[in-house]
C-alpha positions as CSV (number, residue, x, y, z in Angstrom):
1,M,-108.5,-117.7,-27.8
2,K,-112.1,-117.8,-29.1
3,F,-115.0,-118.5,-26.8
4,S,-118.7,-117.9,-26.5
5,L,-120.2,-114.6,-25.5
6,N,-123.6,-116.0,-24.7
7,L,-123.2,-114.8,-21.0
8,F,-123.8,-111.2,-22.2
9,P,-127.5,-110.5,-22.8
10,F,-127.1,-107.4,-25.0
11,L,-124.8,-109.4,-27.4
12,N,-127.4,-112.2,-27.9
13,R,-129.4,-109.9,-30.2
14,L,-126.5,-109.5,-32.6
15,E,-126.5,-111.0,-36.0
16,K,-124.6,-114.3,-36.0
17,A,-121.9,-113.0,-38.2
18,A,-121.4,-109.9,-36.0
19,L,-121.3,-112.1,-32.8
20,S,-118.7,-114.4,-34.4
21,A,-116.6,-111.5,-35.4
22,V,-116.6,-110.0,-31.8
23,E,-115.8,-113.4,-30.3
24,A,-112.7,-113.6,-32.5
25,E,-111.4,-110.2,-31.4
26,V,-112.0,-110.1,-27.6
27,E,-109.3,-110.9,-25.1
28,W,-109.9,-112.8,-21.9
29,F,-108.1,-112.0,-18.6
30,C,-108.3,-112.2,-14.8
31,L,-108.4,-109.1,-12.5
32,P,-107.5,-110.0,-8.9
33,A,-109.5,-108.5,-6.1
34,G,-108.4,-105.0,-5.2
35,Q,-106.7,-104.4,-8.5
36,T,-107.4,-101.4,-10.8
37,L,-109.0,-101.8,-14.2
38,F,-108.5,-98.1,-15.1
39,E,-108.2,-94.8,-13.4
40,Q,-110.4,-91.7,-13.6
41,G,-109.1,-89.4,-16.3
42,E,-107.3,-92.1,-18.3
43,P,-108.1,-92.2,-22.1
44,A,-110.6,-95.0,-23.0
45,D,-108.7,-97.5,-25.2
46,A,-111.1,-100.5,-24.9
47,F,-114.4,-101.5,-23.4
48,Y,-114.9,-104.5,-21.1
49,L,-117.5,-107.2,-20.2
50,V,-117.6,-108.9,-16.9
51,R,-117.7,-112.7,-17.2
52,S,-117.6,-113.3,-13.4
53,G,-116.9,-111.5,-10.2
54,A,-117.8,-107.9,-9.3
55,L,-116.2,-104.5,-9.8
56,A,-116.9,-101.0,-8.4
57,A,-116.6,-97.6,-10.0
58,F,-115.5,-94.5,-8.1
59,R,-115.0,-90.9,-8.8
60,N,-113.4,-88.1,-6.8
61,G,-116.0,-87.2,-4.3
62,A,-117.4,-83.8,-3.4
63,D,-116.6,-84.4,0.3
64,G,-112.9,-85.5,-0.2
65,R,-113.6,-89.2,0.0
66,P,-114.0,-91.5,-3.1
67,E,-117.6,-91.4,-4.3
68,L,-119.1,-94.8,-5.2
69,V,-120.7,-94.5,-8.6
70,G,-122.0,-98.1,-8.7
71,H,-121.2,-101.8,-9.0
72,V,-120.6,-103.7,-12.2
73,R,-121.5,-107.4,-12.2
74,Q,-121.6,-110.5,-14.3
75,G,-122.8,-109.8,-17.9
76,E,-122.4,-106.0,-17.7
77,P,-120.1,-103.8,-19.7
78,I,-117.6,-101.3,-18.5
79,G,-116.1,-98.2,-20.2
80,E,-118.3,-98.3,-23.3
81,M,-119.6,-94.7,-22.9
82,A,-116.1,-93.2,-22.7
83,M,-114.9,-95.2,-25.7
84,V,-117.9,-94.3,-27.9
85,A,-117.6,-90.6,-26.9
86,D,-113.8,-90.8,-27.5
87,S,-113.3,-89.2,-24.0
88,N,-111.4,-90.0,-20.8
89,H,-112.9,-92.3,-18.2
90,S,-115.2,-90.4,-15.8
91,A,-114.5,-92.8,-12.9
92,S,-111.9,-95.3,-11.6
93,V,-112.9,-99.0,-11.6
94,Y,-111.5,-101.6,-9.2
95,A,-112.2,-105.3,-8.7
96,L,-114.1,-106.0,-5.5
97,R,-113.4,-109.7,-5.8
98,D,-111.4,-112.0,-8.2
99,S,-113.0,-111.3,-11.6
100,E,-112.9,-112.5,-15.1
101,L,-113.3,-110.0,-17.9
102,V,-113.1,-109.8,-21.7
103,R,-111.6,-106.8,-23.5
104,L,-112.4,-105.4,-26.9
105,P,-109.7,-103.0,-28.0
106,K,-110.8,-99.6,-29.4
107,A,-109.3,-100.3,-32.9
108,A,-111.1,-103.6,-33.1
109,F,-114.4,-102.0,-31.9
110,E,-114.2,-99.3,-34.6
111,R,-113.4,-101.9,-37.2
112,L,-116.3,-104.1,-36.2
113,T,-118.9,-101.4,-35.9
114,N,-118.0,-100.1,-39.3
115,K,-118.6,-103.5,-40.7
116,H,-121.5,-104.7,-38.5
117,A,-124.1,-102.0,-37.9
118,S,-126.0,-104.2,-35.4
119,L,-123.2,-104.1,-32.9
120,M,-123.4,-100.3,-32.6
121,R,-127.2,-100.4,-32.6
122,E,-127.3,-102.9,-29.7
123,L,-124.6,-101.0,-27.8
124,A,-126.5,-97.7,-28.2
125,R,-129.7,-99.4,-27.0
126,M,-128.0,-100.7,-23.9
127,M,-126.4,-97.4,-23.1
128,L,-129.7,-95.6,-23.4
129,H,-131.3,-98.2,-21.1
130,R,-128.7,-97.6,-18.5
131,L,-128.9,-93.8,-18.7
132,R,-132.7,-94.0,-18.2
133,G,-132.3,-96.0,-15.1
134,G,-133.4,-99.4,-16.4
135,T,-132.6,-102.8,-15.0
136,A,-128.9,-102.6,-15.8
137,H,-128.6,-99.5,-13.7
138,T,-130.5,-100.8,-10.7
139,Q,-128.4,-103.9,-10.6
140,A,-125.4,-101.7,-10.1
141,E,-126.4,-101.0,-6.5
142,P,-124.6,-102.6,-3.5
143,R,-126.3,-106.0,-2.9
144,V,-123.9,-108.0,-0.8
145,F,-123.4,-106.7,2.8
146,A,-121.1,-108.2,5.4
147,L,-122.4,-107.7,8.9
148,I,-119.3,-108.1,11.1
149,S,-119.8,-108.1,14.9
150,T,-116.9,-106.8,16.9
151,S,-118.2,-108.4,20.1
152,P,-119.3,-112.0,20.7
153,T,-122.2,-110.7,22.8
154,I,-123.9,-109.1,19.8
155,D,-126.7,-111.3,18.6
156,L,-125.9,-111.4,14.9
157,D,-128.7,-113.8,14.0
158,F,-131.3,-111.6,15.7
159,R,-130.0,-108.4,14.0
160,A,-129.9,-110.1,10.6
161,R,-133.5,-111.3,11.0
162,E,-134.6,-107.8,11.9
163,L,-132.9,-106.4,8.8
164,E,-134.3,-109.2,6.7
165,A,-137.9,-108.4,7.8
166,A,-137.4,-104.6,7.3
167,V,-135.9,-105.2,3.8
168,A,-138.7,-107.6,2.9
169,D,-141.2,-104.9,3.9
170,L,-139.7,-102.9,1.0
171,G,-140.7,-105.7,-1.4
172,L,-137.2,-107.1,-1.8
173,K,-135.9,-110.7,-1.5
174,V,-133.2,-111.3,1.1
175,A,-130.8,-114.1,1.8
176,I,-128.8,-114.5,5.1
177,V,-125.5,-116.4,4.8
178,A,-123.9,-117.5,8.1
179,E,-120.7,-119.4,9.0
180,D,-122.4,-122.7,8.3
181,K,-122.2,-121.9,4.6
182,A,-118.5,-121.0,4.8
183,A,-117.5,-124.1,2.8
184,W,-119.8,-123.2,-0.1
185,A,-118.0,-122.7,-3.4
186,G,-117.9,-119.2,-4.9
187,T,-120.1,-120.3,-7.8
188,R,-122.8,-121.4,-5.3
189,L,-122.7,-118.0,-3.6
190,D,-122.8,-116.3,-7.0
191,R,-126.1,-118.1,-7.7
192,M,-127.5,-117.0,-4.3
193,E,-126.6,-113.4,-5.1
194,A,-128.3,-113.7,-8.5
195,D,-131.5,-115.0,-7.0
196,H,-131.8,-112.3,-4.3
197,D,-132.0,-108.5,-4.2
198,V,-129.9,-108.4,-1.0
199,V,-127.5,-110.9,0.5
200,I,-126.4,-110.4,4.1
201,L,-123.2,-112.2,5.2
202,I,-122.9,-112.4,9.0
203,A,-119.7,-113.1,10.8
204,K,-117.9,-112.5,14.1
205,L,-114.7,-110.6,13.8
206,G,-113.1,-113.2,16.1
207,D,-113.9,-116.0,13.5
208,A,-111.1,-114.8,11.3
209,D,-111.4,-117.1,8.3
210,W,-115.1,-116.7,7.8
211,A,-115.0,-113.0,8.6
212,R,-112.2,-112.4,6.0
213,R,-114.2,-114.4,3.4
214,A,-117.4,-112.5,4.1
215,M,-115.6,-109.1,3.9
216,G,-113.9,-110.3,0.7
217,R,-117.3,-111.0,-1.0
218,A,-119.0,-107.9,0.3
219,D,-120.0,-104.8,-1.7
220,R,-120.1,-103.0,1.6
221,I,-119.0,-103.8,5.2
222,W,-121.1,-102.9,8.3
223,M,-119.1,-103.2,11.5
224,L,-121.5,-103.8,14.4
225,A,-120.2,-102.3,17.7
226,R,-121.6,-102.2,21.2
227,A,-122.2,-98.7,22.5
228,D,-120.6,-99.7,25.9
229,A,-117.4,-101.2,24.4
230,R,-114.1,-99.8,23.2
231,P,-112.6,-100.7,19.9
232,S,-109.5,-102.8,19.8
233,L,-106.6,-101.4,17.8
234,P,-106.0,-102.3,15.1
235,L,-109.7,-103.2,14.5
236,M,-109.5,-104.3,10.9
237,P,-107.4,-107.3,9.7
238,E,-103.9,-106.6,8.5
239,D,-104.8,-107.8,4.9
240,P,-108.2,-106.1,4.5
241,S,-110.7,-106.9,1.8
242,P,-111.0,-104.8,-1.3
243,A,-114.2,-103.2,0.2
244,A,-112.2,-102.2,3.2
245,R,-109.3,-100.8,1.2
246,L,-111.8,-98.8,-0.9
247,K,-113.4,-97.3,2.3
248,L,-116.8,-99.1,1.8
249,I,-117.2,-99.4,5.5
250,D,-119.9,-98.2,7.9
251,V,-120.1,-98.5,11.7
252,V,-123.4,-99.5,13.3
253,I,-123.5,-98.7,17.0
254,V,-125.7,-101.2,18.8
255,H,-127.5,-99.8,21.9
256,H,-129.0,-102.2,24.5
257,G,-130.4,-99.5,26.9
258,G,-128.6,-98.1,29.9
259,D,-125.2,-98.5,28.2
260,K,-122.2,-97.4,30.2
261,R,-120.1,-95.3,27.9
262,T,-116.5,-96.3,27.7
263,S,-115.8,-94.8,24.2
264,S,-117.4,-92.6,21.7
265,P,-119.0,-93.5,18.3
266,G,-116.2,-91.4,16.8
267,D,-113.6,-93.8,18.3
268,W,-115.3,-96.6,16.4
269,V,-115.5,-94.6,13.2
270,A,-111.8,-93.8,13.4
271,A,-110.8,-97.4,14.2
272,A,-112.7,-98.7,11.2
273,D,-112.0,-95.7,9.0
274,A,-115.7,-95.7,8.3
275,A,-117.6,-93.4,6.0
276,R,-120.8,-93.3,8.0
277,C,-122.1,-94.0,11.5
278,F,-125.5,-95.5,12.2
279,H,-127.3,-96.2,15.5
280,W,-129.5,-99.2,16.3
281,S,-131.4,-99.3,19.5
282,Q,-132.7,-102.6,20.9
283,G,-136.2,-103.2,19.7
284,S,-136.4,-100.0,17.6
285,K,-138.4,-100.7,14.4
286,A,-137.7,-97.2,13.2
287,D,-133.9,-97.9,13.4
288,A,-134.4,-101.2,11.5
289,R,-136.4,-99.5,8.8
290,H,-133.7,-96.7,8.6
291,L,-130.9,-99.3,8.1
292,A,-133.0,-101.3,5.6
293,R,-133.5,-98.2,3.5
294,M,-129.8,-97.3,3.7
295,M,-128.9,-100.9,2.7
296,T,-131.2,-101.0,-0.3
297,G,-130.8,-97.5,-1.9
298,K,-134.3,-96.5,-0.7
299,S,-133.1,-93.9,1.8
300,V,-134.4,-90.4,1.9
301,G,-132.1,-87.4,2.5
302,L,-132.9,-83.8,3.3
303,A,-130.7,-80.8,2.3
304,L,-131.5,-77.3,3.7
305,S,-129.9,-74.2,2.3
306,G,-128.6,-71.2,4.2
307,G,-130.4,-67.9,4.0
308,G,-130.4,-66.0,7.3
309,S,-133.8,-65.5,8.8
310,R,-135.4,-66.8,5.6
311,A,-134.2,-70.2,6.6
312,Y,-137.0,-70.3,9.2
313,A,-139.0,-71.6,6.3
314,H,-137.2,-74.9,6.7
315,V,-139.0,-75.4,10.0
316,G,-142.3,-75.3,8.2
317,A,-141.0,-77.6,5.4
318,V,-139.8,-80.2,7.9
319,K,-143.1,-80.1,9.7
320,A,-145.1,-80.7,6.5
321,L,-142.8,-83.5,5.3
322,R,-143.0,-85.3,8.6
323,E,-146.8,-84.9,8.7
324,S,-146.9,-86.7,5.3
325,G,-145.2,-89.7,6.9
326,I,-141.7,-89.3,5.5
327,E,-138.9,-90.8,7.6
328,F,-135.5,-89.2,6.8
329,D,-132.3,-91.2,6.8
330,A,-129.7,-88.4,6.3
331,Y,-129.6,-84.6,6.9
332,C,-127.4,-81.8,5.8
333,G,-127.3,-78.1,5.5
334,A,-125.4,-74.9,5.1
335,S,-125.4,-72.0,7.6
336,M,-128.8,-71.6,9.2
337,G,-130.1,-74.5,7.2
338,G,-127.4,-76.6,8.9
339,I,-128.7,-75.6,12.3
340,I,-132.3,-76.6,11.5
341,A,-131.1,-79.8,9.9
342,A,-129.1,-80.6,13.0
343,G,-132.1,-80.3,15.2
344,A,-134.1,-82.6,13.0
345,A,-131.3,-85.1,12.9
346,L,-131.2,-85.1,16.7
347,G,-134.8,-86.2,16.8
348,W,-136.4,-82.9,17.9
349,D,-140.1,-83.2,17.1
350,N,-141.9,-80.4,15.3
351,E,-142.8,-78.6,18.5
352,E,-139.3,-78.7,20.0
353,L,-137.7,-77.7,16.7
354,E,-140.0,-74.6,16.6
355,T,-139.5,-73.8,20.3
356,R,-135.8,-74.0,20.1
357,M,-135.5,-71.8,17.0
358,R,-137.7,-69.2,18.6
359,Q,-135.6,-69.2,21.8
360,A,-132.3,-69.1,19.9
361,F,-133.1,-66.4,17.3
362,V,-136.5,-64.7,17.8
363,E,-136.9,-64.0,21.5
364,S,-133.5,-62.5,21.6
365,N,-131.1,-61.9,18.8
366,P,-127.7,-63.7,19.4
367,M,-126.1,-61.6,16.7
368,S,-126.3,-58.3,18.6
369,D,-123.1,-58.2,20.5
370,W,-121.6,-55.5,18.3
371,T,-118.0,-54.7,18.5
372,L,-115.5,-52.4,16.8
373,P,-114.8,-54.3,13.6
374,V,-111.2,-55.7,13.6
375,V,-112.2,-59.1,12.1
376,S,-116.0,-58.8,12.3
377,M,-118.8,-56.6,13.3
378,I,-120.1,-59.0,16.0
379,A,-118.0,-60.5,18.8
380,G,-119.8,-63.9,18.4
381,K,-119.8,-64.8,22.1
382,R,-123.6,-64.8,22.2
383,V,-123.8,-67.1,19.2
384,D,-121.3,-69.4,20.9
385,R,-123.4,-69.5,24.1
386,R,-126.6,-70.1,22.2
387,L,-125.1,-73.0,20.2
388,K,-123.8,-74.5,23.5
389,T,-127.2,-74.1,25.1
390,H,-129.0,-76.1,22.4
391,F,-126.4,-78.6,21.2
392,G,-124.2,-79.0,24.3
393,E,-121.4,-81.5,23.9
394,V,-123.0,-83.7,21.3
395,T,-120.7,-85.0,18.6
396,I,-121.9,-85.5,15.0
397,N,-121.3,-89.3,15.2
398,E,-123.6,-89.5,18.2
399,M,-126.6,-88.1,16.4
400,G,-129.6,-90.4,15.8
401,R,-129.4,-90.0,12.0
402,P,-126.4,-89.2,9.8
403,F,-125.7,-85.5,9.5
404,F,-123.2,-83.2,8.0
405,C,-122.9,-79.4,7.4
406,V,-120.5,-77.5,5.3
407,S,-118.2,-74.5,5.8
408,S,-115.9,-72.6,3.4
409,N,-112.1,-72.9,3.8
410,L,-110.7,-69.5,2.8
411,T,-107.2,-70.8,3.1
412,D,-107.3,-73.2,0.2
413,G,-110.7,-72.3,-1.4
414,S,-112.4,-75.6,-0.7
415,V,-115.6,-76.7,0.8
416,R,-115.2,-78.3,4.3
417,V,-117.7,-81.1,5.0
418,H,-118.1,-81.6,8.7
419,R,-119.0,-85.3,9.3
420,S,-117.4,-85.8,12.7
421,G,-116.4,-83.8,15.8
422,L,-118.3,-81.5,18.1
423,L,-121.6,-80.5,16.5
424,R,-121.8,-77.0,17.8
425,K,-118.2,-76.2,16.6
426,A,-119.2,-77.5,13.1
427,L,-122.3,-75.4,13.1
428,R,-120.3,-72.3,14.3
429,C,-118.1,-72.8,11.2
430,S,-121.0,-73.1,9.0
431,I,-122.7,-69.8,10.1
432,A,-119.5,-67.6,10.3
433,I,-120.6,-65.0,7.8
434,P,-117.4,-63.1,6.7
435,G,-117.3,-59.7,8.2
436,L,-120.3,-60.3,10.4
437,L,-119.1,-63.2,12.6
438,P,-115.5,-64.0,13.4
439,P,-114.1,-66.9,11.4
440,V,-113.2,-70.3,13.0
441,I,-109.5,-71.2,12.9
442,D,-108.7,-74.9,12.6
443,G,-104.9,-75.2,12.5
444,E,-103.9,-73.2,9.4
445,D,-107.4,-73.2,8.0
446,V,-109.7,-70.2,8.2
447,L,-113.3,-71.5,8.1
448,V,-116.3,-69.3,7.3
449,D,-120.0,-69.6,6.4
450,G,-120.7,-72.6,4.1
451,A,-122.8,-70.4,1.9
452,V,-119.6,-68.7,0.5
453,F,-118.7,-71.7,-1.6
454,N,-121.8,-74.0,-1.4
455,N,-125.0,-72.8,0.1
456,F,-127.0,-76.0,-0.9
457,P,-124.9,-79.1,-0.3
458,V,-127.1,-81.6,-2.1
459,V,-124.2,-82.8,-4.3
460,E,-122.4,-83.9,-1.2
461,L,-125.6,-85.5,0.1
462,R,-125.9,-87.6,-3.1
463,A,-122.3,-88.9,-2.5
464,F,-123.3,-89.8,1.1
465,H,-126.2,-92.2,0.3
466,R,-127.8,-93.9,-2.7
467,G,-131.5,-92.9,-2.2
468,L,-133.8,-90.0,-2.9
469,N,-133.0,-86.4,-1.9
470,I,-135.4,-83.7,-1.0
471,G,-134.1,-80.1,-0.9
472,C,-135.5,-76.8,0.4
473,D,-133.8,-73.7,-0.9
474,V,-134.6,-70.2,0.4
475,T,-131.9,-68.2,-1.5
476,R,-133.8,-66.9,-4.5
477,T,-134.7,-63.3,-5.1
478,N,-136.1,-60.6,-2.7
479,A,-133.5,-61.5,-0.1
480,I,-132.3,-57.9,0.3
481,R,-134.0,-54.5,0.1
482,A,-132.5,-51.9,-2.2
483,S,-134.2,-49.1,-0.3
484,D,-132.1,-49.8,2.7
485,F,-129.0,-48.5,0.9
486,V,-130.5,-45.3,-0.5
487,D,-129.5,-42.3,1.6
488,P,-128.7,-44.5,4.7
489,P,-128.6,-42.9,8.1
490,S,-125.5,-42.7,10.2
491,F,-124.8,-45.4,12.7
492,A,-125.9,-43.2,15.5
493,G,-129.1,-42.3,13.5
494,W,-129.8,-46.0,13.0
495,V,-129.4,-46.7,16.7
496,R,-131.6,-43.9,17.7
497,K,-134.4,-45.2,15.5
498,N,-134.0,-49.0,15.8
499,G,-131.9,-49.6,18.9
500,L,-129.0,-52.0,19.2
501,S,-131.0,-55.2,19.1
502,D,-131.8,-55.0,15.3
503,P,-129.0,-55.5,12.9
504,P,-128.3,-52.5,10.5
505,P,-128.5,-53.0,6.7
506,I,-124.8,-53.8,6.5
507,A,-125.7,-57.2,8.0
508,S,-127.9,-57.9,5.0
509,L,-125.2,-56.7,2.7
510,L,-122.6,-59.1,4.2
511,M,-125.0,-62.0,4.3
512,R,-126.1,-61.6,0.7
513,A,-122.5,-61.1,-0.4
514,A,-121.7,-64.4,1.3
515,T,-124.3,-66.3,-0.7
516,V,-124.5,-64.5,-4.1
517,G,-121.3,-66.1,-5.4
518,T,-123.0,-69.5,-5.4
519,L,-126.2,-68.4,-7.1
520,S,-124.8,-69.2,-10.5
521,Q,-124.1,-72.8,-9.3
522,H,-127.6,-73.2,-8.0
523,A,-129.0,-74.7,-11.2
524,R,-126.5,-77.5,-10.8
525,F,-127.2,-77.9,-7.1
526,R,-131.0,-77.9,-7.7
527,D,-130.7,-80.4,-10.5
528,A,-129.1,-82.8,-8.0
529,T,-132.3,-82.9,-6.0
530,D,-135.1,-85.3,-6.7
531,V,-137.8,-83.2,-5.0
532,L,-137.2,-79.4,-4.7
533,I,-139.1,-77.0,-2.4
534,L,-138.9,-73.3,-3.1
535,P,-140.8,-71.2,-0.6
536,E,-142.0,-67.8,-1.7
537,L,-140.5,-65.3,0.8
538,E,-140.9,-61.6,0.7
539,M,-138.5,-60.8,3.5
540,D,-134.9,-59.7,4.1
541,L,-132.2,-62.0,5.3
542,R,-132.0,-60.2,8.7
543,E,-135.7,-60.0,9.6
544,W,-135.3,-62.3,12.6
545,K,-138.7,-61.5,14.2
546,R,-140.7,-62.7,11.2
547,F,-140.5,-66.3,12.3
548,D,-144.2,-67.2,11.8
549,D,-144.3,-65.7,8.3
550,A,-141.3,-67.7,7.1
551,V,-142.5,-71.0,8.8
552,E,-145.9,-70.7,7.1
553,A,-144.3,-70.0,3.7
554,G,-142.2,-73.1,4.1
555,Y,-145.1,-75.2,5.2
556,R,-147.3,-74.0,2.3
557,A,-144.7,-74.5,-0.4
558,T,-144.1,-78.0,0.9
559,M,-147.8,-78.9,1.0
560,E,-148.0,-77.8,-2.7
561,V,-145.2,-80.2,-3.6
562,L,-146.8,-83.0,-1.6
563,E,-150.2,-82.4,-3.3
564,K,-148.4,-82.9,-6.7
565,G,-147.6,-86.5,-5.6
566,L,-143.8,-86.0,-5.7
567,V,-143.3,-87.6,-2.3
568,P,-141.3,-90.9,-2.3
569,V,-143.2,-94.0,-1.2
570,A,-140.1,-95.9,0.0
571,G,-139.3,-93.4,2.7
572,T,-142.7,-93.2,4.3
573,R,-144.0,-95.1,7.3
C-alpha cells in the first residue's frame, strides 16, 4: 500500500522522485502497547518511522535495571544508526502506547540510497542533528507524567498546580489533564502533548478506568503516597500499563507534618516496584522545585569518588557548590565519597557536614582497632559504631534526596548498587577495603569497597536521572608515598615511633590496591560527567589528620570550575 510520508519532516526535503520511491517501498503496521519492536543485540534489518503513538528505548542498565535511553514520538525515526553502521541494535525498543509505524527494509534502503543520493544526505543530516543534541534529541525526553494518588485524601489538584508553577519557572509550558477530560479522543490528547513541553495526567487509583487510561498514556508514572499510610497489596492494577511493565514508576511520599508512621517508604517502593523514591513536604517550595527538575530533565546530580582521607576534599567541593546556589537532586558515591554524599543527601548543612566528618575521622580514627589478620587488619567494630552514631537507623528511601552508593561483589565480580535498605549497612559495604576492613556478607555474596570495581559511579548516576551530573574525583596521582616502603621498620618499630592510633603504610598499600584497578576506567567514568572537579592533593590516602588541607583543596578546585562558568543554570535557586 502506498501512502504519503509528509508527516516526517526530514523526508520533506527529499527530491520528489526519491520521496515517491520511498513511499512505494515502505510497509505500514501497528505495534500494540507493550509490544517489542526489536531487542538489544539483534541485527538491524530495517529502519522505522513513527506515524503515531510513542515508543521507548532501553539498554541494559549499569545498576541492574533497564536504563531508559529515550522516547521516540510521532515523526521520528528508529534504528537508522544501527542499519547505516551495519551493526546490532544498541537498545531494545517497546511501544508505550498503541502505535503506527512504517518500515523500510534494509535491502530496499540500500537500493534507494544507491539510486537517490538525497535520501542518504538527509538521513545523515538528521543523525548528526540528533547526536549533537538538537531538537529531535530533546523531544525524546519523558513528557507525559501520570500522577496517581493512592489515597483520596491527597489533594491532587493542589499538587499538580504546585508542579505546574515549578515547571513553568523553568521556562516550560505545562498542561494538566484531569478526569473531566477522560472522554477526550486519543488524537485530541496527542495535540495537547504536541502543544506543551510537559503534560500531567492526574488520577486517583480508586477511579480505575481513568487511572488505567492515564497510566496507559504516560511516559512515566508517579505514585503519590501518604507518609502515614500503608500500601495495599497488590498496589498496581492486574493489567498494568506498558510504563508500569517497563518499570517506569517512581514513588512520591507526601508529608503533611506530624505524620504517624505506619509503614516505611521502602514498603511503598516495594509495592510499586518503583525505580526511585521522592519526598514532598507540605508547603515546601524546595521539594516542588526538586520534583519539577526531575520531571523535566533539568535535575543536577553529584558523584563523589572514594580516596581515603583525600575524600575530605569533597566537603570543600560541596560547600563551594552550595554557596554558588546549586540545588542537588541526586547524590551518589563510592567508599568515603559515599559517606560524604550521604550526609549531603540527608540535608546536613555545610557546618554539620564538616563537624560530623571531623568527629568521625579526625578527632579519633575509627580504623585503629587493630587485630591479628585472619580476614582483615582491623576488627571494624569502631567503624560500625561510628556509622551508627551518625546515620542511626535511617534507610536510603527515607533520605530527603535520592541517594545510592556502590560496593563490589567479590562473589560474582559485579558492582552492587545500594538504592534501598539500611543506610549505614550500605555505607559499611562501600568502605570495606579488602584486607583492611572485614567484608560484609549478604547471603552468599561477599561485599567489599566499591572502589575495587567502580570508584566513581557517575555512569550509574546517569542511568538514575536525565539531568546534568557534577563529579568530584580525588583518585589521581600522589595518593601513596614510595618512601614509606623503602627499608620499612618492623611493626614494633612503627608502634614505638607513631603509636597505635596512626595506620602503618600497609593501610595505604591496601587502599591504593583497592582503587588502582579502576584507574584505567577513569577516562570513561570522567567522560560521563558534565562538570568535573579534580582537586590538587599532595597527601597520602591515610593522612586522616589533614582535614583542613583537603577541604581547602576541594573548595579551591571547585571555585576555579565555577569561575569558568561551567555551573548549570537550571539547578540553581
